[in-house]
N, CA, C and O atoms as a Maestro MAE file, in Angstrom:
{
 s_m_m2io_version
 :::
 2.0.0
}

f_m_ct {
 s_m_title
 :::
 protein
 m_atom[300] {
  # First column is atom index #
  i_m_mmod_type
  r_m_x_coord
  r_m_y_coord
  r_m_z_coord
  i_m_residue_number
  s_m_chain_name
  s_m_pdb_residue_name
  s_m_pdb_atom_name
  i_m_atomic_number
  :::
  1 25 33.162 -70.312 23.461 1 A "MET " " N  " 7
  2 3 33.867 -68.927 23.741 1 A "MET " " CA " 6
  3 2 33.177 -68.091 22.846 1 A "MET " " C  " 6
  4 15 33.113 -68.143 21.618 1 A "MET " " O  " 8
  5 25 32.546 -67.119 23.848 2 A "ILE " " N  " 7
  6 3 32.798 -65.697 22.790 2 A "ILE " " CA " 6
  7 2 34.095 -64.528 22.638 2 A "ILE " " C  " 6
  8 15 35.102 -64.541 23.346 2 A "ILE " " O  " 8
  9 25 33.943 -63.998 22.059 3 A "SER " " N  " 7
  10 3 35.612 -62.987 21.712 3 A "SER " " CA " 6
  11 2 35.211 -61.853 22.962 3 A "SER " " C  " 6
  12 15 34.194 -61.810 23.653 3 A "SER " " O  " 8
  13 25 36.127 -61.176 22.965 4 A "CYS " " N  " 7
  14 3 36.086 -60.037 23.281 4 A "CYS " " CA " 6
  15 2 35.174 -58.948 22.758 4 A "CYS " " C  " 6
  16 15 34.892 -58.249 23.731 4 A "CYS " " O  " 8
  17 25 34.582 -58.480 21.667 5 A "GLU " " N  " 7
  18 3 33.887 -56.941 21.086 5 A "GLU " " CA " 6
  19 2 32.726 -58.187 21.702 5 A "GLU " " C  " 6
  20 15 32.251 -57.815 22.775 5 A "GLU " " O  " 8
  21 25 32.088 -59.827 21.148 6 A "GLN " " N  " 7
  22 3 30.759 -59.849 21.274 6 A "GLN " " CA " 6
  23 2 30.651 -59.631 23.617 6 A "GLN " " C  " 6
  24 15 29.571 -59.160 23.974 6 A "GLN " " O  " 8
  25 25 31.159 -59.797 24.213 7 A "ALA " " N  " 7
  26 3 31.281 -59.964 25.320 7 A "ALA " " CA " 6
  27 2 30.965 -58.555 25.440 7 A "ALA " " C  " 6
  28 15 29.957 -58.134 26.008 7 A "ALA " " O  " 8
  29 25 31.793 -57.885 24.928 8 A "ALA " " N  " 7
  30 3 31.271 -55.843 25.637 8 A "ALA " " CA " 6
  31 2 29.478 -56.597 24.893 8 A "ALA " " C  " 6
  32 15 28.508 -57.222 25.324 8 A "ALA " " O  " 8
  33 25 29.907 -56.068 23.729 9 A "ILE " " N  " 7
  34 3 28.560 -56.179 23.404 9 A "ILE " " CA " 6
  35 2 26.886 -55.943 24.465 9 A "ILE " " C  " 6
  36 15 26.058 -55.032 24.487 9 A "ILE " " O  " 8
  37 25 27.044 -57.789 25.518 10 A "ILE " " N  " 7
  38 3 26.208 -58.307 25.655 10 A "ILE " " CA " 6
  39 2 26.597 -57.190 26.721 10 A "ILE " " C  " 6
  40 15 25.900 -56.175 26.721 10 A "ILE " " O  " 8
  41 25 27.766 -57.296 27.729 11 A "CYS " " N  " 7
  42 3 27.430 -56.272 28.279 11 A "CYS " " CA " 6
  43 2 26.845 -55.226 28.083 11 A "CYS " " C  " 6
  44 15 27.450 -55.127 27.015 11 A "CYS " " O  " 8
  45 25 26.253 -54.365 28.097 12 A "ASN " " N  " 7
  46 3 26.326 -53.376 27.085 12 A "ASN " " CA " 6
  47 2 24.439 -53.419 27.069 12 A "ASN " " C  " 6
  48 15 23.568 -52.699 27.556 12 A "ASN " " O  " 8
  49 25 24.447 -54.899 26.082 13 A "LYS " " N  " 7
  50 3 23.163 -55.576 26.904 13 A "LYS " " CA " 6
  51 2 22.587 -55.459 27.898 13 A "LYS " " C  " 6
  52 15 21.694 -54.643 28.123 13 A "LYS " " O  " 8
  53 25 23.189 -56.565 28.900 14 A "THR " " N  " 7
  54 3 22.820 -56.123 30.086 14 A "THR " " CA " 6
  55 2 22.691 -55.591 30.885 14 A "THR " " C  " 6
  56 15 22.019 -55.990 31.836 14 A "THR " " O  " 8
  57 25 23.383 -54.258 30.836 15 A "GLN " " N  " 7
  58 3 23.697 -53.132 31.162 15 A "GLN " " CA " 6
  59 2 22.307 -51.894 31.068 15 A "GLN " " C  " 6
  60 15 22.096 -50.902 31.766 15 A "GLN " " O  " 8
  61 25 21.511 -52.489 29.858 16 A "TYR " " N  " 7
  62 3 19.775 -52.244 29.717 16 A "TYR " " CA " 6
  63 2 19.202 -53.090 30.145 16 A "TYR " " C  " 6
  64 15 18.796 -52.567 31.183 16 A "TYR " " O  " 8
  65 25 18.950 -53.748 30.146 17 A "ARG " " N  " 7
  66 3 17.736 -55.338 30.979 17 A "ARG " " CA " 6
  67 2 17.627 -56.336 28.798 17 A "ARG " " C  " 6
  68 15 17.055 -57.426 28.787 17 A "ARG " " O  " 8
  69 25 18.048 -55.929 27.726 18 A "GLU " " N  " 7
  70 3 17.993 -56.279 27.150 18 A "GLU " " CA " 6
  71 2 18.242 -57.785 26.619 18 A "GLU " " C  " 6
  72 15 17.616 -58.377 25.740 18 A "GLU " " O  " 8
  73 25 19.376 -58.260 27.429 19 A "ALA " " N  " 7
  74 3 19.799 -59.042 27.221 19 A "ALA " " CA " 6
  75 2 19.520 -60.635 27.557 19 A "ALA " " C  " 6
  76 15 19.114 -60.737 28.714 19 A "ALA " " O  " 8
  77 25 19.637 -62.152 26.757 20 A "SER " " N  " 7
  78 3 18.714 -63.279 26.948 20 A "SER " " CA " 6
  79 2 19.214 -63.529 28.147 20 A "SER " " C  " 6
  80 15 19.740 -62.625 28.796 20 A "SER " " O  " 8
  81 25 19.101 -65.085 28.718 21 A "PHE " " N  " 7
  82 3 19.395 -65.229 29.405 21 A "PHE " " CA " 6
  83 2 20.382 -65.996 29.067 21 A "PHE " " C  " 6
  84 15 21.252 -65.930 29.935 21 A "PHE " " O  " 8
  85 25 20.832 -67.114 27.703 22 A "LEU " " N  " 7
  86 3 22.316 -67.661 27.743 22 A "LEU " " CA " 6
  87 2 23.041 -66.489 26.979 22 A "LEU " " C  " 6
  88 15 23.669 -66.803 25.968 22 A "LEU " " O  " 8
  89 25 23.008 -64.826 27.466 23 A "GLU " " N  " 7
  90 3 23.355 -64.540 26.227 23 A "GLU " " CA " 6
  91 2 24.415 -63.598 27.756 23 A "GLU " " C  " 6
  92 15 25.525 -63.065 27.771 23 A "GLU " " O  " 8
  93 25 23.673 -63.741 28.494 24 A "LYS " " N  " 7
  94 3 24.925 -63.825 29.801 24 A "LYS " " CA " 6
  95 2 24.767 -65.031 31.124 24 A "LYS " " C  " 6
  96 15 24.780 -64.935 32.351 24 A "LYS " " O  " 8
  97 25 24.623 -66.115 30.208 25 A "ILE " " N  " 7
  98 3 25.712 -66.866 30.430 25 A "ILE " " CA " 6
  99 2 26.732 -67.489 29.971 25 A "ILE " " C  " 6
  100 15 27.504 -68.309 30.468 25 A "ILE " " O  " 8
  101 25 26.600 -66.744 28.420 26 A "LYS " " N  " 7
  102 3 27.482 -66.846 27.911 26 A "LYS " " CA " 6
  103 2 28.861 -65.388 28.331 26 A "LYS " " C  " 6
  104 15 30.030 -65.556 27.986 26 A "LYS " " O  " 8
  105 25 28.410 -64.096 29.075 27 A "LEU " " N  " 7
  106 3 29.337 -63.626 29.275 27 A "LEU " " CA " 6
  107 2 29.886 -63.486 31.007 27 A "LEU " " C  " 6
  108 15 30.780 -62.936 31.650 27 A "LEU " " O  " 8
  109 25 29.032 -64.125 31.165 28 A "ARG " " N  " 7
  110 3 29.544 -65.154 33.124 28 A "ARG " " CA " 6
  111 2 30.900 -65.400 32.617 28 A "ARG " " C  " 6
  112 15 31.806 -64.596 32.838 28 A "ARG " " O  " 8
  113 25 31.140 -66.891 31.691 29 A "LEU " " N  " 7
  114 3 31.923 -67.582 31.281 29 A "LEU " " CA " 6
  115 2 33.225 -66.718 31.013 29 A "LEU " " C  " 6
  116 15 34.280 -66.522 31.616 29 A "LEU " " O  " 8
  117 25 32.440 -66.138 29.384 30 A "HIS " " N  " 7
  118 3 33.691 -64.835 29.636 30 A "HIS " " CA " 6
  119 2 34.887 -64.449 30.610 30 A "HIS " " C  " 6
  120 15 36.088 -64.633 30.805 30 A "HIS " " O  " 8
  121 25 33.675 -63.740 31.128 31 A "LEU " " N  " 7
  122 3 34.744 -63.064 31.981 31 A "LEU " " CA " 6
  123 2 35.155 -64.298 33.417 31 A "LEU " " C  " 6
  124 15 35.039 -64.127 34.630 31 A "LEU " " O  " 8
  125 25 35.492 -65.123 32.886 32 A "PHE " " N  " 7
  126 3 35.689 -65.840 33.885 32 A "PHE " " CA " 6
  127 2 37.562 -66.831 34.058 32 A "PHE " " C  " 6
  128 15 38.268 -67.502 34.810 32 A "PHE " " O  " 8
  129 25 37.446 -66.082 32.462 33 A "VAL " " N  " 7
  130 3 38.976 -66.183 31.945 33 A "VAL " " CA " 6
  131 2 39.354 -65.227 31.034 33 A "VAL " " C  " 6
  132 15 40.367 -65.437 30.368 33 A "VAL " " O  " 8
  133 25 38.553 -63.936 30.840 34 A "CYS " " N  " 7
  134 3 38.868 -63.167 30.675 34 A "CYS " " CA " 6
  135 2 38.847 -61.554 31.194 34 A "CYS " " C  " 6
  136 15 38.246 -60.545 30.827 34 A "CYS " " O  " 8
  137 25 39.569 -61.785 31.969 35 A "LYS " " N  " 7
  138 3 40.529 -60.243 33.058 35 A "LYS " " CA " 6
  139 2 39.550 -58.970 33.165 35 A "LYS " " C  " 6
  140 15 38.707 -58.437 33.887 35 A "LYS " " O  " 8
  141 25 40.680 -58.778 31.180 36 A "THR " " N  " 7
  142 3 40.213 -57.401 31.002 36 A "THR " " CA " 6
  143 2 38.260 -57.398 30.727 36 A "THR " " C  " 6
  144 15 37.214 -57.042 31.270 36 A "THR " " O  " 8
  145 25 38.593 -57.818 29.955 37 A "CYS " " N  " 7
  146 3 36.283 -58.071 29.879 37 A "CYS " " CA " 6
  147 2 35.805 -57.580 31.570 37 A "CYS " " C  " 6
  148 15 34.823 -56.867 31.777 37 A "CYS " " O  " 8
  149 25 36.890 -58.225 32.898 38 A "ALA " " N  " 7
  150 3 35.757 -57.950 34.115 38 A "ALA " " CA " 6
  151 2 36.409 -57.016 34.504 38 A "ALA " " C  " 6
  152 15 35.612 -56.536 35.310 38 A "ALA " " O  " 8
  153 25 36.972 -56.607 34.526 39 A "ALA " " N  " 7
  154 3 37.403 -54.918 34.496 39 A "ALA " " CA " 6
  155 2 35.989 -54.089 33.542 39 A "ALA " " C  " 6
  156 15 34.912 -53.536 33.763 39 A "ALA " " O  " 8
  157 25 36.268 -54.207 33.184 40 A "PHE " " N  " 7
  158 3 35.051 -53.640 31.746 40 A "PHE " " CA " 6
  159 2 34.056 -53.833 31.383 40 A "PHE " " C  " 6
  160 15 33.730 -53.439 30.263 40 A "PHE " " O  " 8
  161 25 33.094 -54.591 32.283 41 A "THR " " N  " 7
  162 3 31.916 -55.231 32.574 41 A "THR " " CA " 6
  163 2 32.343 -54.238 34.205 41 A "THR " " C  " 6
  164 15 31.539 -53.399 34.612 41 A "THR " " O  " 8
  165 25 33.160 -54.404 34.671 42 A "LYS " " N  " 7
  166 3 32.457 -53.563 36.472 42 A "LYS " " CA " 6
  167 2 32.882 -51.843 35.600 42 A "LYS " " C  " 6
  168 15 32.128 -50.992 35.129 42 A "LYS " " O  " 8
  169 25 33.732 -51.877 35.652 43 A "LYS " " N  " 7
  170 3 33.968 -50.150 34.643 43 A "LYS " " CA " 6
  171 2 32.208 -49.074 34.376 43 A "LYS " " C  " 6
  172 15 31.731 -47.992 34.719 43 A "LYS " " O  " 8
  173 25 31.756 -50.543 33.390 44 A "ASN " " N  " 7
  174 3 30.525 -49.736 32.328 44 A "ASN " " CA " 6
  175 2 30.063 -50.271 33.807 44 A "ASN " " C  " 6
  176 15 30.414 -49.482 34.684 44 A "ASN " " O  " 8
  177 25 29.390 -51.373 34.277 45 A "THR " " N  " 7
  178 3 28.618 -51.060 35.672 45 A "THR " " CA " 6
  179 2 28.541 -49.838 36.331 45 A "THR " " C  " 6
  180 15 27.786 -48.867 36.281 45 A "THR " " O  " 8
  181 25 29.599 -50.175 37.006 46 A "LEU " " N  " 7
  182 3 29.452 -47.959 38.320 46 A "LEU " " CA " 6
  183 2 29.174 -47.032 36.673 46 A "LEU " " C  " 6
  184 15 28.296 -46.181 36.813 46 A "LEU " " O  " 8
  185 25 29.329 -47.046 36.299 47 A "PHE " " N  " 7
  186 3 29.449 -45.678 34.977 47 A "PHE " " CA " 6
  187 2 27.572 -46.056 34.961 47 A "PHE " " C  " 6
  188 15 26.898 -45.060 34.696 47 A "PHE " " O  " 8
  189 25 27.172 -46.706 35.089 48 A "THR " " N  " 7
  190 3 25.545 -46.559 34.747 48 A "THR " " CA " 6
  191 2 25.276 -46.852 36.294 48 A "THR " " C  " 6
  192 15 24.228 -46.394 36.750 48 A "THR " " O  " 8
  193 25 26.063 -47.525 37.093 49 A "ALA " " N  " 7
  194 3 25.157 -46.845 38.396 49 A "ALA " " CA " 6
  195 2 25.181 -45.815 38.626 49 A "ALA " " C  " 6
  196 15 24.113 -45.319 38.985 49 A "ALA " " O  " 8
  197 25 26.625 -44.769 38.532 50 A "LEU " " N  " 7
  198 3 26.675 -43.390 38.637 50 A "LEU " " CA " 6
  199 2 25.191 -42.574 37.391 50 A "LEU " " C  " 6
  200 15 24.377 -41.659 37.515 50 A "LEU " " O  " 8
  201 25 25.432 -43.258 36.644 51 A "CYS " " N  " 7
  202 3 24.377 -41.983 35.529 51 A "CYS " " CA " 6
  203 2 22.741 -42.646 35.842 51 A "CYS " " C  " 6
  204 15 21.943 -42.443 34.926 51 A "CYS " " O  " 8
  205 25 22.112 -43.554 37.290 52 A "GLU " " N  " 7
  206 3 20.988 -43.296 36.869 52 A "GLU " " CA " 6
  207 2 21.270 -43.299 38.173 52 A "GLU " " C  " 6
  208 15 20.921 -44.408 38.579 52 A "GLU " " O  " 8
  209 25 21.827 -42.503 39.292 53 A "LYS " " N  " 7
  210 3 22.087 -42.354 40.180 53 A "LYS " " CA " 6
  211 2 22.119 -40.679 40.522 53 A "LYS " " C  " 6
  212 15 21.908 -40.108 41.592 53 A "LYS " " O  " 8
  213 25 22.597 -39.918 38.680 54 A "ALA " " N  " 7
  214 3 22.207 -38.565 38.915 54 A "ALA " " CA " 6
  215 2 21.188 -37.675 37.901 54 A "ALA " " C  " 6
  216 15 20.947 -36.579 37.394 54 A "ALA " " O  " 8
  217 25 20.741 -39.300 38.065 55 A "HIS " " N  " 7
  218 3 19.454 -38.859 36.464 55 A "HIS " " CA " 6
  219 2 19.774 -38.634 35.692 55 A "HIS " " C  " 6
  220 15 18.684 -38.392 35.174 55 A "HIS " " O  " 8
  221 25 20.274 -38.491 35.141 56 A "ILE " " N  " 7
  222 3 21.269 -38.619 33.277 56 A "ILE " " CA " 6
  223 2 19.920 -39.519 32.251 56 A "ILE " " C  " 6
  224 15 19.520 -40.683 32.221 56 A "ILE " " O  " 8
  225 25 19.646 -38.556 31.690 57 A "HIS " " N  " 7
  226 3 18.176 -39.154 31.144 57 A "HIS " " CA " 6
  227 2 18.672 -38.433 29.476 57 A "HIS " " C  " 6
  228 15 18.847 -37.215 29.501 57 A "HIS " " O  " 8
  229 25 18.891 -39.160 28.063 58 A "GLN " " N  " 7
  230 3 18.616 -38.444 26.720 58 A "GLN " " CA " 6
  231 2 17.221 -37.418 26.537 58 A "GLN " " C  " 6
  232 15 16.175 -37.787 27.071 58 A "GLN " " O  " 8
  233 25 17.251 -36.271 25.851 59 A "LEU " " N  " 7
  234 3 15.627 -35.721 25.596 59 A "LEU " " CA " 6
  235 2 15.271 -36.745 24.302 59 A "LEU " " C  " 6
  236 15 15.785 -37.525 23.500 59 A "LEU " " O  " 8
  237 25 14.010 -36.148 24.715 60 A "SER " " N  " 7
  238 3 12.703 -37.330 24.131 60 A "SER " " CA " 6
  239 2 13.205 -36.368 22.609 60 A "SER " " C  " 6
  240 15 13.920 -35.373 22.725 60 A "SER " " O  " 8
  241 25 12.746 -36.814 21.363 61 A "GLU " " N  " 7
  242 3 12.748 -36.262 20.006 61 A "GLU " " CA " 6
  243 2 11.819 -34.722 19.869 61 A "GLU " " C  " 6
  244 15 12.194 -33.783 19.168 61 A "GLU " " O  " 8
  245 25 11.078 -34.725 20.356 62 A "GLU " " N  " 7
  246 3 9.556 -33.488 20.506 62 A "GLU " " CA " 6
  247 2 11.255 -32.618 21.388 62 A "GLU " " C  " 6
  248 15 11.907 -31.713 20.868 62 A "GLU " " O  " 8
  249 25 11.485 -33.127 22.453 63 A "GLU " " N  " 7
  250 3 12.133 -31.874 23.830 63 A "GLU " " CA " 6
  251 2 13.734 -31.699 22.426 63 A "GLU " " C  " 6
  252 15 14.349 -30.635 22.356 63 A "GLU " " O  " 8
  253 25 13.971 -32.486 21.836 64 A "LYS " " N  " 7
  254 3 14.806 -31.699 20.927 64 A "LYS " " CA " 6
  255 2 14.728 -30.227 19.817 64 A "LYS " " C  " 6
  256 15 15.298 -29.168 19.555 64 A "LYS " " O  " 8
  257 25 13.334 -31.277 19.364 65 A "HIS " " N  " 7
  258 3 12.199 -30.165 17.884 65 A "HIS " " CA " 6
  259 2 11.823 -28.730 18.341 65 A "HIS " " C  " 6
  260 15 11.651 -27.690 17.706 65 A "HIS " " O  " 8
  261 25 11.731 -29.148 20.168 66 A "ARG " " N  " 7
  262 3 11.722 -27.809 20.575 66 A "ARG " " CA " 6
  263 2 12.533 -26.768 20.960 66 A "ARG " " C  " 6
  264 15 12.246 -25.605 21.244 66 A "ARG " " O  " 8
  265 25 14.189 -27.674 20.915 67 A "MET " " N  " 7
  266 3 14.815 -26.374 21.582 67 A "MET " " CA " 6
  267 2 15.784 -26.268 20.588 67 A "MET " " C  " 6
  268 15 16.824 -25.707 20.935 67 A "MET " " O  " 8
  269 25 15.666 -26.865 18.858 68 A "LYS " " N  " 7
  270 3 15.921 -26.417 18.371 68 A "LYS " " CA " 6
  271 2 15.455 -25.289 17.801 68 A "LYS " " C  " 6
  272 15 16.108 -24.246 17.747 68 A "LYS " " O  " 8
  273 25 13.589 -25.532 17.068 69 A "ARG " " N  " 7
  274 3 13.263 -23.714 16.674 69 A "ARG " " CA " 6
  275 2 13.811 -22.670 17.896 69 A "ARG " " C  " 6
  276 15 14.234 -21.520 17.773 69 A "ARG " " O  " 8
  277 25 13.686 -23.306 18.844 70 A "GLU " " N  " 7
  278 3 14.293 -22.006 20.297 70 A "GLU " " CA " 6
  279 2 15.794 -21.361 19.451 70 A "GLU " " C  " 6
  280 15 16.256 -20.224 19.360 70 A "GLU " " O  " 8
  281 25 16.086 -22.235 19.108 71 A "LEU " " N  " 7
  282 3 17.666 -21.218 18.798 71 A "LEU " " CA " 6
  283 2 17.189 -21.130 17.617 71 A "LEU " " C  " 6
  284 15 17.239 -19.982 17.176 71 A "LEU " " O  " 8
  285 25 16.668 -22.025 16.813 72 A "GLU " " N  " 7
  286 3 16.686 -20.961 15.157 72 A "GLU " " CA " 6
  287 2 15.286 -19.121 15.696 72 A "GLU " " C  " 6
  288 15 14.994 -18.106 15.063 72 A "GLU " " O  " 8
  289 25 15.043 -19.438 16.541 73 A "ASN " " N  " 7
  290 3 13.981 -19.104 16.847 73 A "ASN " " CA " 6
  291 2 14.957 -17.600 17.540 73 A "ASN " " C  " 6
  292 15 14.373 -16.516 17.560 73 A "ASN " " O  " 8
  293 25 16.446 -17.698 18.075 74 A "LYS " " N  " 7
  294 3 17.241 -16.453 18.360 74 A "LYS " " CA " 6
  295 2 18.185 -15.168 17.618 74 A "LYS " " C  " 6
  296 15 18.459 -13.970 17.547 74 A "LYS " " O  " 8
  297 25 18.436 -16.786 17.078 75 A "TYR " " N  " 7
  298 3 19.080 -16.418 15.118 75 A "TYR " " CA " 6
  299 2 18.520 -16.141 14.217 75 A "TYR " " C  " 6
  300 15 19.112 -15.971 13.151 75 A "TYR " " O  " 8
  :::
 }
 m_bond[299] {
  # First column is bond index #
  i_m_from
  i_m_to
  i_m_order
  :::
  1 1 2 1
  2 2 3 1
  3 3 4 2
  4 3 5 1
  5 5 6 1
  6 6 7 1
  7 7 8 2
  8 7 9 1
  9 9 10 1
  10 10 11 1
  11 11 12 2
  12 11 13 1
  13 13 14 1
  14 14 15 1
  15 15 16 2
  16 15 17 1
  17 17 18 1
  18 18 19 1
  19 19 20 2
  20 19 21 1
  21 21 22 1
  22 22 23 1
  23 23 24 2
  24 23 25 1
  25 25 26 1
  26 26 27 1
  27 27 28 2
  28 27 29 1
  29 29 30 1
  30 30 31 1
  31 31 32 2
  32 31 33 1
  33 33 34 1
  34 34 35 1
  35 35 36 2
  36 35 37 1
  37 37 38 1
  38 38 39 1
  39 39 40 2
  40 39 41 1
  41 41 42 1
  42 42 43 1
  43 43 44 2
  44 43 45 1
  45 45 46 1
  46 46 47 1
  47 47 48 2
  48 47 49 1
  49 49 50 1
  50 50 51 1
  51 51 52 2
  52 51 53 1
  53 53 54 1
  54 54 55 1
  55 55 56 2
  56 55 57 1
  57 57 58 1
  58 58 59 1
  59 59 60 2
  60 59 61 1
  61 61 62 1
  62 62 63 1
  63 63 64 2
  64 63 65 1
  65 65 66 1
  66 66 67 1
  67 67 68 2
  68 67 69 1
  69 69 70 1
  70 70 71 1
  71 71 72 2
  72 71 73 1
  73 73 74 1
  74 74 75 1
  75 75 76 2
  76 75 77 1
  77 77 78 1
  78 78 79 1
  79 79 80 2
  80 79 81 1
  81 81 82 1
  82 82 83 1
  83 83 84 2
  84 83 85 1
  85 85 86 1
  86 86 87 1
  87 87 88 2
  88 87 89 1
  89 89 90 1
  90 90 91 1
  91 91 92 2
  92 91 93 1
  93 93 94 1
  94 94 95 1
  95 95 96 2
  96 95 97 1
  97 97 98 1
  98 98 99 1
  99 99 100 2
  100 99 101 1
  101 101 102 1
  102 102 103 1
  103 103 104 2
  104 103 105 1
  105 105 106 1
  106 106 107 1
  107 107 108 2
  108 107 109 1
  109 109 110 1
  110 110 111 1
  111 111 112 2
  112 111 113 1
  113 113 114 1
  114 114 115 1
  115 115 116 2
  116 115 117 1
  117 117 118 1
  118 118 119 1
  119 119 120 2
  120 119 121 1
  121 121 122 1
  122 122 123 1
  123 123 124 2
  124 123 125 1
  125 125 126 1
  126 126 127 1
  127 127 128 2
  128 127 129 1
  129 129 130 1
  130 130 131 1
  131 131 132 2
  132 131 133 1
  133 133 134 1
  134 134 135 1
  135 135 136 2
  136 135 137 1
  137 137 138 1
  138 138 139 1
  139 139 140 2
  140 139 141 1
  141 141 142 1
  142 142 143 1
  143 143 144 2
  144 143 145 1
  145 145 146 1
  146 146 147 1
  147 147 148 2
  148 147 149 1
  149 149 150 1
  150 150 151 1
  151 151 152 2
  152 151 153 1
  153 153 154 1
  154 154 155 1
  155 155 156 2
  156 155 157 1
  157 157 158 1
  158 158 159 1
  159 159 160 2
  160 159 161 1
  161 161 162 1
  162 162 163 1
  163 163 164 2
  164 163 165 1
  165 165 166 1
  166 166 167 1
  167 167 168 2
  168 167 169 1
  169 169 170 1
  170 170 171 1
  171 171 172 2
  172 171 173 1
  173 173 174 1
  174 174 175 1
  175 175 176 2
  176 175 177 1
  177 177 178 1
  178 178 179 1
  179 179 180 2
  180 179 181 1
  181 181 182 1
  182 182 183 1
  183 183 184 2
  184 183 185 1
  185 185 186 1
  186 186 187 1
  187 187 188 2
  188 187 189 1
  189 189 190 1
  190 190 191 1
  191 191 192 2
  192 191 193 1
  193 193 194 1
  194 194 195 1
  195 195 196 2
  196 195 197 1
  197 197 198 1
  198 198 199 1
  199 199 200 2
  200 199 201 1
  201 201 202 1
  202 202 203 1
  203 203 204 2
  204 203 205 1
  205 205 206 1
  206 206 207 1
  207 207 208 2
  208 207 209 1
  209 209 210 1
  210 210 211 1
  211 211 212 2
  212 211 213 1
  213 213 214 1
  214 214 215 1
  215 215 216 2
  216 215 217 1
  217 217 218 1
  218 218 219 1
  219 219 220 2
  220 219 221 1
  221 221 222 1
  222 222 223 1
  223 223 224 2
  224 223 225 1
  225 225 226 1
  226 226 227 1
  227 227 228 2
  228 227 229 1
  229 229 230 1
  230 230 231 1
  231 231 232 2
  232 231 233 1
  233 233 234 1
  234 234 235 1
  235 235 236 2
  236 235 237 1
  237 237 238 1
  238 238 239 1
  239 239 240 2
  240 239 241 1
  241 241 242 1
  242 242 243 1
  243 243 244 2
  244 243 245 1
  245 245 246 1
  246 246 247 1
  247 247 248 2
  248 247 249 1
  249 249 250 1
  250 250 251 1
  251 251 252 2
  252 251 253 1
  253 253 254 1
  254 254 255 1
  255 255 256 2
  256 255 257 1
  257 257 258 1
  258 258 259 1
  259 259 260 2
  260 259 261 1
  261 261 262 1
  262 262 263 1
  263 263 264 2
  264 263 265 1
  265 265 266 1
  266 266 267 1
  267 267 268 2
  268 267 269 1
  269 269 270 1
  270 270 271 1
  271 271 272 2
  272 271 273 1
  273 273 274 1
  274 274 275 1
  275 275 276 2
  276 275 277 1
  277 277 278 1
  278 278 279 1
  279 279 280 2
  280 279 281 1
  281 281 282 1
  282 282 283 1
  283 283 284 2
  284 283 285 1
  285 285 286 1
  286 286 287 1
  287 287 288 2
  288 287 289 1
  289 289 290 1
  290 290 291 1
  291 291 292 2
  292 291 293 1
  293 293 294 1
  294 294 295 1
  295 295 296 2
  296 295 297 1
  297 297 298 1
  298 298 299 1
  299 299 300 2
  :::
 }
}
């Protein structure tokens, strides 16, 4: 059995499609017995879906550098 900490890590990896098949099986077994982690996974899945629906994304390194230069030039 995996710990709750390991379950949270696998849950996050699953959201980004990085979890292996074995990790997913371990997570499902853990979620079957741990209702706290099951609730966390449900909320995490909902949060990820809402972010995708809102088209939230992080800035690329180029965008970050460009923004930094623009701010430096203004001040």
